N, C-alpha and C positions, 0 to 999 in steps of 0.2 A: 598355425602350429599349436598344438595343445601344450598348455603350460601348467595346468592344474592336475594334481595327482590324487590318489585315493585319500591321503590325509586331508587335503583341502575339501574334498567331498564330505568326508567324515565330520570335520569341524563345521561345515556349512549345515549339514543335516542335524548335528547336535544343536546348533543355534535355532534351527527350525523347530525342533522338539522343545527347546527351552521356551520359545515364544508360545507354542501350542499349550504346554503345561501351565504357563502363567495365565493364559486366556481361560483355561479350564478352572483354575482356582477362582477366577472371578465369576464364571458362569454356573458352576455347580450349586452354589447356594440358592440361586434362582430356580434351578431345576428341582431341587429338594422341596422348595416351597410349593411348586406346582403339583407334586405327587400327592395323590389321594391315599394311596396305600402306605401305611406306616412302615411296612417292610421295605418298600421301594425307597421311601424317604430315608430310612436308616442306611440302606445300601449306598445311596448317593452321598450321604453325609460321611460315611466311612471312606468312600473313595475320595472325597475331598481331602481328608487327612492324608491318605496315601499320596495323592497328587502333590500336596505340599512337600512330602518326602521325595517325590520324583524331582521336583525343582531343586531341592537341596543336593540330591545326588548329581544332577547335571552341573550344578555350581562346582561341586567337588571335582568333577571330571575336567571342567574348564580350568580350574585352578591348577590341577596336575599337568595340564597341557600348556599352561602359561598363556591362555587365551581368554578373551572377554566373551561372555555368553550372549551379549546383545548384538543387535544389528541385523536381525533377520525377521521378517514377517511371515508367519505360517499361513499362507493363503488357503491351504487345505482345511485347517482348523477353522479359519474365519468362515469359510463356506459351510462347513458342517454345523457350526454354531448358528449361523444365519438360518440355515434350513430347519434346525431345531426350534429356533424362535418362531419361524413361520408356522410350524406344526402346533406350537403352544398357543398361537393366536387364533387357531380354529376353534369353533364352538362345539367341542367334543363333550360328551357326557363324561363324568369323572373316571369311570372305569376304562373308557376308551381313551381318555387323555393319558392315563397311565400306560396303556399299550403303545401310544404314540411316543411317550417319553422314553420307554425302553427301546423303541426302534431308533430314536435319535441318539440315545446313549450308546447303543451297540455299534452304530456307525462310527462314532468317535473311538470306541475301544478297538474296532477292527483297523482303523487308520493308525492308531498308536501301536498296535501289535505289529503291523507291517513295518512301521518306521523303526521301532526298537529292535526288531529282528535284524534289520539291515545294519544299523549302527553297531549292534553287538558283534555281528560277524566281522565288520570292518575293524573294530577295536582289536579283535583277536588277530586278524591278519597284520595289523600294524604293531603288534607286540604290546598293546595297551591292556595288560592283563587285569589290573585293578578296575579300569573302566569297563572292561568286558564283564567282570563279576558284578559291578553295580548295575550295568545295563541289563544283565540277565535277571537280576533281582526285580527290577522294574518290569521287565517283560513278563515275568511270572505273575506279578501282581495284576497286570493288565489282563492277562489270560484268565486269572481267577475272577476278576470283576466281570468279564464277559460271561463266564460260566454261571456266576450268581444271577446275572441279568437274564440269562436263558432260563434258569430255573424259575425265577420270578415270572417271566413271560408265560411259562406254561400255565400258571394259575391265573394271571391277570388277563391274558388273552381270552381264556374261557369265560371269565367273568364279564369281560367287555362284550363278547359275543352274546352271552345271555342277556346282558343289559340292553344291547341293541335289538335283540329279538323281542324283549318285553316292550321296549319303546315303539317298535314297529307295529306290534299288535295293538297297543293302546292308541297310536296315531290313526290306524286304520279304523278302529271303532269310533274315534272322535270325528273322523272325516266322512263317515257314512251319513248321507242325507236321506231322511225317510222318503220313501217313494209315495207319491200321491195315491189315494185309494180310488178316486173316481176316474173319470175319463180325462185324458190330457186335453190341453187347450186346442190342439190341432184336431182332436177327435170331436170336440164340441162344435167347431165351426161348420 
């Protein structure tokens, strides 16, 4: 027989988000260092400051609920961050590395947008109007970050493509072996 209700689910998912945001606070400085593009680095650093605010908002919501924010591991964020680390371990050219960074960052943003959309709706249904307002503010910031990343990707992906094309062209030139001018060995025998 089911014993947990919507409020239980809401609190559980808030804990999940709290863990996710705290993991991001630790991961974003590393991502910023990986960025070749100063605009991308700046965007990541700006989002780090926003993310610290997201943690504060979640703490405020927990305080208002009389709940503790800890006790939940966000397996989704763990996986997304591990996947991002794996991408950064690849031997990409700088421009391509930035394209990979944006891909990893947008996966995180989309995960957060989905999660914040749900908890914001549940807060409203549960009559948690202040929490709903705070969660809407965070949701808006996550969407804005995703939009900025998309705009950066439009430039960075083209640069990555151009860089890849240039590298491919120079590798083909380097790998060409001059053909012998005389008869081949088999023809001489």
